[in-house]
N, C-alpha and C positions, 0 to 999 in steps of 0.2 A: 343332400351332397354339396349342392351349390351354397347354401349357406354356410358350410364347414369351411369352404374354399374362401369365401369372403371373409370370413371371420378370421382365418388363418392370414390372409393378405391384407387385412386390416391391423391385426396384432402386428404383423412383420413390420409395416410401415410405422405403426406407432413407436416400435422399439428402435427403429432406425432414428426417426425425428428426435426422441429424447437421448439418445448415444450421440447424435452428432452437434447437440447444443453445447456452445462452448462452456467452458467451466469459468466462471468470475467469482472475483472477490473486490472489495472495495476499501481503502485506506485513507485516513485523512490524519493530520497532525495539528495539535494545538499548544500554541505558547503559552505556558502559565509561569514562565520565567518572569520574575519582578525587575521592570527599569530596564530591559534589554530587548534589542529586535532580531528575530531569527530571519535571516536570509539565505537562498540559495538550497533550498532543504531538498534532500533527495533520499531515496529508498532503492537499494539495489540497483543502483544506475538511473533509475528513473527520477525526473524532475518532477516535485510534488507542488513547490510555490517559491515566489520571488522574495515577499517580503512579508513578516507576519510580528504586529505589534504584541505587547502582552494581552492574551484574553481571545485574539483571533486564531482561527483555524484555515488550514488550506480546504480548499474545495476536494469532495471525495474523488479521488484516484481512481478509476476502474483499471483494474488487472483482469486480462482474460489470457486464457490458454492460447486463443488463437494469435496472439500478439508476439512479435519475435521476443526471444529472450526470456518470455515468461512461462513458467512451469510450476505447477505448484506441488509441495508446500514451498513457498518461497522463505527465504530467513535472511535478515541482513540487518545492519545498525540503521539509524536515521543520521544522515551527515548532512551540517548546516553550518553556516558563519554566525557566531554570535557577537552583534555589535552593539557597543554602546558608546555614543558621542563619535570620536575618530579612531576607537579602538574597535579591531574587528581581529576574530581568531577563528579558525577553522576547528571543529570539533565533530566527534561521532559518540553517539550512545555507547557505551562498554557493551550494553544488552543487546542481542540480536534479536528482532521481531519478526516472529513466524505468522504468515498469511495463507491461510487455507482456502481453498474453494468456497462458495457461499458464506464466507465471513465477511463482515463490516469492522474493520479494526479501526479503532480511535486511538491513538498515541498521544500522549499529555507530557511534555517537555516541561519540568519544572525544576525549582531551584535545589531539589534532592537528587535530580536524574544524574546518574554517574556518567560522565563522559571522559573522552581522552582526544588528545591531539593528533590525528593519524599521522600528521608529519612528522613526529619525534618518534 
């Protein structure tokens, strides 16, 4: 009888531990656009990086459901400034990227990525 009680308590504790673990996901953005710098990169209002030269990536950003304003799945465009010389324009991807728990999403901004100016 004691072993059944102990087993039940251990199983309950394990279930409680697993269910209380925060849900997490990672996101990073890579600049694959030729001859331009990407600045002030963000996703769903979260800042991802300040400045990316071609070929560079942001650090992996951890999103956790115990953070304010995070609930999975998340979905939104990548917003950034594209900079070349003295020219600078605010852009965002036409595509909304979905981020789910236990996912490591790598988004590449390339010459073919469809973008819009959110100010227009």
